[in-house]
N, C-alpha and C positions, 0 to 999 in steps of 0.2 A: 864446582863447575861443572857444568853438565857438557858431556859431547857425545856423539854417537859413533858406536860400532855396528860390526859385523857378527854374527853367530850363523852356526850351522846346525842344522835341525837332525837329530838322529833319525827319526822317522822315513825322511827321504832324502836327506843330505841338501835339502832348500835352505839358501843363504838369506836371513834377513834382519833387519835395522833394530838396534834397542837403543832407548837413550841410557847413558850410564853416567853416573856420576861416583866420583872418588869418597870417601868418608872424610868430616872434617875431626882432625884430632885422632886420636886412637882408634882403631877398626874395632867395632863391637857386633860383627856379622854382617851377613848379604841379606838385602832386602830386595825381593821383586814385586813391581807395581804393575798390575793388572789394568788395562784401560776399561773405560766404558765405552759403549757401542761408536762413540764419536773418534775415536783414534787417539794418537798421542797430541792432545788438544794441551791449552796454557794449564789445565787444571792439573793434567796427570803431571806436567812439567813443573809444577808449583809441588805436588806430593813427592815426586823424586827429590829435588830440593831439600824437602822438609826433612825426609827420611837423611840425606846426605848431612846436614846440618846435625842430626843427634848423633852421629858416628857410625852410618853404615853404608857401605857400599851398595849402590842401587842399580838395577836394571829394568828398565821398562819396555820390554820387547814389543813392537810393531805389530799387533797380532793379526792383520789383515794383509800384510804384504803380498800373500801369495793370488791375492784377486786385485788388489792395487799399492802399490809400493807408498809408502807412507802417507796412506791414508788419514786424513783428519775432515772433520765437519761440523759445523754450528750444531748448536742446541735445539735444531726445530724440527719440524716434520720431515723436511726433506732430508735433512742429515741423518734423522733418526731411520728413515727407508733405506739410506743407501748402507747405513751401518748393519741393520739387520740382514741385508741381502749378501753383504761380505762375511760375516759372520755365519751366515747359514753355509754359503757356499765353501767356507773353509771347514766346518765340521769341527767334533771335538777332537779327532786322532790328532790332527794338525795344530791345535790348541796345545795340547797335551805333550806334544813333541817339543815344540817350541819352548814351552815353560822346562821344559825335563834341561833343554840346553842351557838354559839361563841359571838352573839348579848348578848343573855341571861346571858351569863357569865360575862360582862363586863358593863351591863347596869345600876347595881346600885349603882356604883360609878360616874357617869357621862357620857356624852355623846358617841355614839360609831359612829365611820366612818369605811369607807370600801374603800380600793384601792386593784387594780388587776390589772394583766399585761397578753396580750393575750387572753387563755383561762380564764384567772381571769378578764381579762377586760369586757369581755362578761357576766359573771356571776355578776360584779358590777352590770353591767346594769339593768339585771336580778333580783338583790336583790332588788335594788331601787326599784322595781314594785311589789314583793311578801313577803319579808320579813319586819317583824315591828320592830320598834325599832331604826333604822337606821337615824343619823343626816345628813352626806350626804356622796357622794361617789365620786371617782375617779377612770376613768377607760382608761386605757392606751393599745391601737391599739388590742381593741378587734373585733376578726373576725365577730363575728354573732352579733353586734349592730346594722348593717344596717337593717337587717332582721328583730331587733325586734324593730326599731327605734318609734313605734307608741304607744308601750307599755305604760300606766299611772305610773307615778313614784310618790313617797310618800317622797322623800327627794331631796333636790338639788344636782345635779349632774355635774360634765366637764370633757372634753372627752380630750385625747391627742394620737395626730397620728403622724408617722413621713412621710414626703413626699418622702421620698426613699424606702419605705415599698413597696417591691415588691409582699406582700400578701394580701393588704388591700388599694384601691382605697382612699386615703383621702380625695377627693374631694367628691366623690358618697355618701362616710358615712357622710361628712358634710351637705350635700344637705337633704339626707334623717332626718336627725336627726332635723335640723333646720326646715324642713317643719311641722314635727311633735311636736317638743317641743324648738320653737325660744328662750325660756328662756336659753337654756343650751348652755354654750360657748363649741366650738370645736376647739382645737388649733391645729394649723399645723407646727411641725417643720421641718423646711426646709434641713438643714443637716442632718438629722437621717432617720433611716430606721425602721424595726421591732426591738423590744426587746431594744430600747436605752438607757431604764433606767439601763440595764445591764452594770455596767461602764467595761472597756475593752474590750468589744465585738465590732466585728467589723462594727457594723451599730451604736454605740455608740457613741454620739456626748456629751464630758461632758458640756459643757453651755446648750445643750437642755435639759438634764436631771435635770442639777441644777435648769433652770428654770421652769421645771414641776413640782419638788419635792417644789418650791418655789409658785407654784399656787393651788398645791394641800394644803400646808401648811395653808395658805391664806384662803381656802376655809372651812377646817376645822375650823379654828380660825372665822370666818364669823358665823359658826353655831354652836358656842357652846364651842369650845377648850378654856379653861382659860388660 
């Protein structure tokens, strides 16, 4: 069951909302789910419920609350424009501080993992460099990852990209990440485009989505999920 809670960012004391779900059965750790540019929409909610069903306590912060409380948007040009404006206005320092607040809320009861999509995929990579207390991260189709490839990492990370993604050149991202971090697996899914974790979307291939989720779970299990 998902509810909403309020967390306080250590960077500036800002209070923001997050979706929260308790683990089903034995608690295996905490998972932070970072949204796409479209906010805490139905796909984020589905992902929160998916991780909860696997035994994780889950937090999905509303990343743009400083600009617009509770922002959600349709997956269209207007929604994209609004999300990009809010993401740009929020900046990386606020984003990392809000993720740190989520880590701090979960870490006392076990390892904390992070997974993110699109905008969230880039934030996972940045958090793996700047946020303390993360055990592992799984980054999906983050458009800014190639430009941040050389950042030092403080935890294991894996990357998922769609071969059919018109926005992110998968081979280029893989080459830049592998040059800087040869230890980081970069998985390219041949049948999928951008946003393929969103079941039912045009670019989503269910077999690819399931495989990426399996790999993400295995990463978490290899790094402390009991």
